[in-house]
C-alpha positions in Angstrom: -72.0 93.5 -105.8 -70.5 96.3 -107.7 -68.9 97.6 -104.5 -72.3 98.8 -103.2 -72.5 99.3 -99.5 -75.4 97.8 -97.5 -76.1 101.2 -96.0 -76.5 102.8 -99.5 -78.9 100.2 -100.7 -81.1 100.3 -97.6 -84.4 98.5 -97.9 -84.1 98.5 -101.7 -81.3 96.0 -101.5 -83.1 93.8 -99.0 -86.2 93.6 -101.2 -84.3 92.8 -104.4 -81.6 90.5 -103.1 -81.2 87.2 -104.9 -81.2 84.0 -103.0 -77.8 82.5 -102.2 -77.2 79.1 -103.8 -75.6 76.6 -101.4 -71.9 76.3 -102.1 -72.0 72.6 -102.8 -74.6 73.0 -105.5 -72.9 76.1 -107.0 -69.6 74.3 -107.1 -71.1 71.4 -109.0 -72.7 73.8 -111.5 -69.5 75.8 -112.0 -67.4 72.7 -112.6 -69.6 71.7 -115.5 -69.7 75.2 -117.1 -67.5 77.1 -119.7 -66.5 80.7 -119.2 -67.8 83.3 -121.6 -66.7 86.9 -121.9 -68.7 89.9 -123.1 -67.5 93.4 -124.0 -69.7 96.4 -123.2 -72.7 96.5 -125.5 -72.0 93.0 -126.8 -75.1 90.8 -127.2 -75.2 87.4 -125.4 -78.3 86.3 -127.3 -81.4 87.7 -129.1 -85.0 87.3 -128.4 -86.2 84.4 -130.7 -82.9 82.5 -130.6 -82.9 78.9 -129.7 -82.2 78.2 -126.0 -79.0 76.1 -125.8 -78.5 76.3 -122.1 -78.2 78.9 -119.3 -75.6 81.4 -118.0 -74.4 82.4 -114.6 -73.2 86.0 -114.4 -70.0 86.2 -112.4 -69.0 89.8 -113.0 -70.5 92.7 -114.8 -74.1 93.9 -115.6 -76.4 92.9 -118.4 -79.8 94.2 -119.5 -82.8 92.2 -120.7 -84.9 94.0 -123.4 -87.4 93.4 -126.1 -88.3 95.3 -129.2 -92.0 96.5 -129.2 -94.3 96.8 -132.1 -93.4 100.4 -132.6 -89.7 99.4 -133.1 -88.6 100.9 -129.8 -86.5 98.9 -127.3 -88.2 98.2 -124.0 -86.0 97.6 -121.0 -87.3 94.7 -118.9 -84.6 94.3 -116.3 -81.0 94.9 -115.3 -79.1 92.0 -113.9 -76.0 92.0 -111.8 -73.5 89.4 -110.5 -75.0 86.2 -109.3 -77.9 86.2 -111.8 -79.0 83.1 -113.7 -79.8 83.9 -117.3 -81.7 82.0 -119.9 -83.0 79.2 -117.7 -86.6 79.4 -118.9 -85.7 78.3 -122.4 -83.7 75.5 -121.1 -86.7 74.1 -119.2 -89.6 74.7 -121.6 -87.7 74.2 -124.9 -89.0 77.6 -126.2 -87.0 80.3 -127.9 -85.3 83.1 -125.9 -87.9 85.6 -124.6 -85.6 88.7 -124.5 -82.4 90.0 -125.8 -79.5 90.0 -123.3 -76.6 92.5 -123.8 -73.8 93.7 -121.7 -73.9 97.1 -120.0 -70.4 96.6 -118.7 -67.7 94.0 -119.5 -68.9 90.7 -118.2 -67.7 87.2 -117.2 -70.3 84.5 -117.5 -70.4 80.7 -117.1 -72.4 78.8 -119.8 -73.9 75.4 -119.1 -75.4 73.5 -122.0 -78.9 72.0 -121.5 -77.5 68.5 -121.7 -74.8 69.2 -119.1 -77.3 70.8 -116.7 -79.8 67.9 -116.8 -77.0 65.3 -116.5 -75.7 67.1 -113.5 -79.1 67.7 -112.0 -80.2 64.0 -112.4 -77.1 63.0 -110.5 -77.5 65.7 -107.9 -81.2 66.3 -107.1 -80.4 69.4 -104.9 -79.7 71.2 -108.2 -83.4 70.8 -109.1 -84.5 72.2 -105.8 -82.3 75.3 -106.3 -83.6 75.8 -109.8 -87.2 75.6 -108.5 -86.3 78.3 -105.9 -85.0 80.6 -108.7 -88.1 80.0 -110.9 -90.4 80.6 -107.9 -88.6 83.9 -107.2 -89.1 84.9 -110.8 -92.8 84.0 -110.5 -93.2 86.0 -107.3 -91.5 89.0 -109.0 -94.0 88.7 -112.0 -96.9 88.5 -109.5 -95.7 91.6 -107.8 -95.4 93.4 -111.1 -99.0 92.4 -112.1 -100.3 93.6 -108.7 -98.4 96.8 -109.1 -100.0 97.5 -112.4 -103.4 97.6 -110.7 -102.7 98.9 -107.3 -99.6 101.1 -107.4 -99.6 104.7 -108.8 -97.5 105.6 -111.8 -95.1 107.3 -109.4 -94.8 104.1 -107.4 -94.2 102.0 -110.5 -91.5 104.4 -111.6 -90.0 104.2 -108.1 -90.0 100.4 -108.4 -88.1 100.7 -111.7 -85.4 102.8 -110.1 -85.2 100.5 -107.1 -84.7 97.6 -109.4 -82.0 99.5 -111.4 -80.2 100.2 -108.1 -79.5 96.5 -107.6 -77.8 96.0 -110.9 -76.3 99.5 -111.6 -76.2 101.0 -108.2 -72.9 102.3 -106.8 -73.3 103.1 -103.1 -71.5 106.2 -101.8 -70.4 107.2 -98.3 -73.2 109.8 -98.0 -75.9 107.1 -98.4 -76.8 108.0 -102.0 -76.8 105.6 -104.9 -75.3 106.5 -108.3 -76.8 104.6 -111.3 -73.6 104.1 -113.3 -75.1 103.9 -116.7 -77.2 106.4 -118.7 -80.9 105.5 -118.3 -83.4 107.0 -120.6 -87.0 107.9 -119.8 -88.0 105.3 -122.4 -86.1 102.7 -120.3 -87.9 103.7 -117.1 -91.3 103.7 -118.9 -90.6 100.2 -120.2 -89.7 98.8 -116.8 -92.6 100.6 -115.1 -95.2 99.6 -117.8 -96.4 103.2 -118.3 -96.4 105.6 -121.1 -93.3 107.7 -121.6 -95.1 110.9 -120.9 -96.4 109.6 -117.6 -92.9 108.3 -116.7 -91.4 111.7 -117.6 -93.8 113.5 -115.2 -93.2 111.0 -112.4 -89.4 111.4 -112.8 -89.7 115.1 -112.7 -91.7 114.9 -109.5 -89.0 112.6 -108.0 -86.4 115.2 -109.0 -88.4 118.1 -107.6 -88.9 116.3 -104.3 -85.2 115.5 -104.0 -85.6 111.7 -104.0 -83.7 111.7 -107.3 -81.0 114.0 -108.5 -78.9 114.2 -111.6 -75.1 114.3 -112.0 -74.2 115.1 -115.6 -76.2 112.4 -117.5 -76.6 110.0 -114.6 -79.4 109.6 -112.1 -78.6 109.5 -108.4 -81.0 108.0 -105.8 -80.6 110.7 -103.1 -83.0 109.2 -100.6 -83.1 105.4 -101.1 -85.5 104.7 -98.2 -88.0 107.2 -99.4 -87.8 105.7 -102.9 -88.4 102.2 -101.4 -91.4 103.4 -99.5 -92.9 104.7 -102.7 -92.2 101.4 -104.4 -94.0 99.2 -101.8 -97.2 97.4 -103.0 
């Protein structure tokens, strides 16, 4: 994924890794899908759009975001290759819950709602794999809720950086992880669920302690294992 070495990701990669879909199921899904390309910053769909199917991200990185009442964009997640996108709307017939846009050029496979259910009805293992994905999303939501009440602001900010490392991380020979897109303090605050001022203080503490560093306008996770320790619930 993005050329990131297992050594560079350390425990952060193990915690965030997506389940691997069996090849037979994946092959069936891919054969019924149409390829879609996105340029950097191009929007795949907006929050509130009707859900016409789901997408499988083959290459590239996308972000999921919403616009808050104050008009500011709030970053929810960064998703890398192997991610399934838009499946919730396909199952519950509700509108899209977030805006998905490309952080890098992307190749995706789109499967319409009708195609998915026809395929799944004929191949029940597809439903089992979909349930695994939805269960994983629910566990992540549960972790986030628990973190809100039990993890310090610094820990929640560390969790945000650990999550970003999965989608944007570029592992390097010295064991550090470069986040290859510019990330703002507002982005971190949105992912961590804290006020921007609190996120700013926590980021400065991480920089002072050497867990994070900066290279030009980019963050570097200098000590991934220490960051992961902070992120644990």
